[in-house]
N, C-alpha and C positions, 0 to 999 in steps of 0.2 A: 468711876472705874465700878464693875463688877470683880467682887474678890471669888476666888479659888474655895473648896472649902479647905484647903491648910496653905495658907499663905504667909511667908516672914517677911521680916524687916530687916535691912541690910545698911547698916549706918558703917558708911565707907572715910576713913581719916577723920574724924573730927579728936585731934590731939594737940596736945595745949601746940606743938610748933606749927602745925598748919593754920588754928586759930588764930594764927597773931599774921599771917599775911594779908598783905593791901587786898579784901576781897571787895567787891560791886556793892555786894548786900550787907546791912549790918548782920556782923556775926551774932550776936546774941540771937536774934530772930531763929536762923537756920539751926543754932542748937536746942534752941528752946523749943520748934516746932519737932526736932528730932527725937528728944527728950517727950514729949508728950506723944508723939507716935510710939515710941520703946514702952511706956506705961502701958497705952492701951493694949498693945500687942502681948504683952505682959498678961495684963487682966483677962484677957480670952484664952493664955495658954497658946500664944501662937509665939514659932521661934523668931528669936532676937537675934541677929549676929553682929557683932563688933569688931569691924577691919582695922588692925593696925597696919599703917607702910611703915616696914623697917627703912626710916629713913637714915640711918645710920649705916645699914648695910646694904646700897641700893644694888639693881643688878650689875652683872659685867659688862654692859654693851655701854659703848663709848656716846657721849651725847654733846652738843656743841654748848648747851646750857649745862652750868652746874661744876664743869670740870676745876679743881683746885677749889672747889669749895671746901669748908672746915668741917669737920663732923661733926653731927648733930648730938649733941648730949641726951643722954638715956633720959633725963629726968622730963624733956619735951618732946619725948614718944608717948606719954602718959595719955590715956584716954581722956575728956572734959571728964570733971566733976557730976556735970550735971544730966551724963546719961546713969548716972545711977547702977552702975554695972551688978547684976545681981547673979547669984550662982547656976542658973541655969540658962544663964545668956550663953552663947558659943560666940568664944575671943577666939580670931585667927590676926595670927602675924602675916604679912603678904611683901614680896620685895616688889614684884611690877607694878605695874599700875592697877591690878584688876583683884577685885577680892579675893576671888577665885585660884591665883594663880599661886600653884604648892602650896593650897593648904587644905587639900581634900574636903573642902565646902562643899563642891558637887554631891560628893557618897553622902554626906553628914544631910544634908539638907532631902534629899532620895530617900534616906532612911527614916527622914520623918514624914514623910509623905507631901512636904511640901510641891508644889506643882506651879505658884504663882512666888514674883517677888517683888517686894516694894524696895525703891534705894535712895535714898538721903544721904549728904553729907558734901564733903570735899574733894577736890575740886569738880565743878560739874564735867569742862571739858578732858578730864584726867582722869580720876578715881571712877568718878561716879559713872563716865558716858563708857569707858572701860569694863569697870562692874558689870554695866545693863546690857552692854552687849556679848559678855562672856555668858550670862545668864540666858540671853537669848540663845546662843549658839548650842548652850548645853540642852534646852527644851524645854526652859521656862517661862511664862510668862512675866512680863516687864511691866511694870509701872514705875515711874521719876517722879518725884514730887518737887514743883516748880520754887515753891516755897521753902524748902528746907534743903535746898541746897544752894550751892553759889561760885563764884570763878574771880579768877583775876583780873579777868578783861571780858565784858559786855558781847563781844564779838564769838568769842567762845561761848559763853554761856547761851546766848541765840541762837547760835550754830546747833549746837547738840540739843536744846530743846526745842527747837523748831525742823529742824533738818534731821538727824537722827533718830532720834528716840520715836517719834512717830510712826519709822519705818518699823523697829521691833516692838515696839512697845507702846504704854502710853504713857501721857506726861496728866497730873492730877494733882489739887494742890491738900495741902493738909487736914485743911476743913473737909475735900471731899473723901479721902483715904478713912480718916475717924470716922465719917460719917458711913460706909461700908462698911470698916471692921466691926461698929457696934452693931450696925442693922444684921450683918450675919453672925455675929452671939447671941440677938434677940430669937433668930430664927432657928439658933443650934445647928447653923454650917459657924464653919471657919476655926473648929476646935480638932485636933487631933483627937 
């Protein structure tokens, strides 16, 4: 990964409800990697976006999955404690798949001079992919972190990382992103 001068981390839907899903990778590793990235970005004064899905108020469109599902209790919407939310973090709540949907995130990132986003979280073929697609459509350079994401199915995870993301951005590991961000910090780049 080659970092732009101002890169933001977007953490998608690491919430009490979503981490309870049966994922293909141990969720502890995904959360740990996302938290490590958040700490590194904060240490370099780079923006950290924590996106929360309003699972208690989904979009109005009808779907074949989830109709008749009981409402999600508010306490399950909370971000996982390991993210250690900080006052400077941008916390957005979205009702669609993408962290950009009706949150004003594009403008907020542009106002901070962000030109590149690193996307992590859940689920790879849903919220992460949708956020990455929207970021690309908005003109951001996109990186999706393979070991800081997971999915409900191997097929969905593999399709997103092998077929979708390479067409709209880059796939990297947590170690690669940390190395790039730290190297940019040493050279004086990567800070607003």
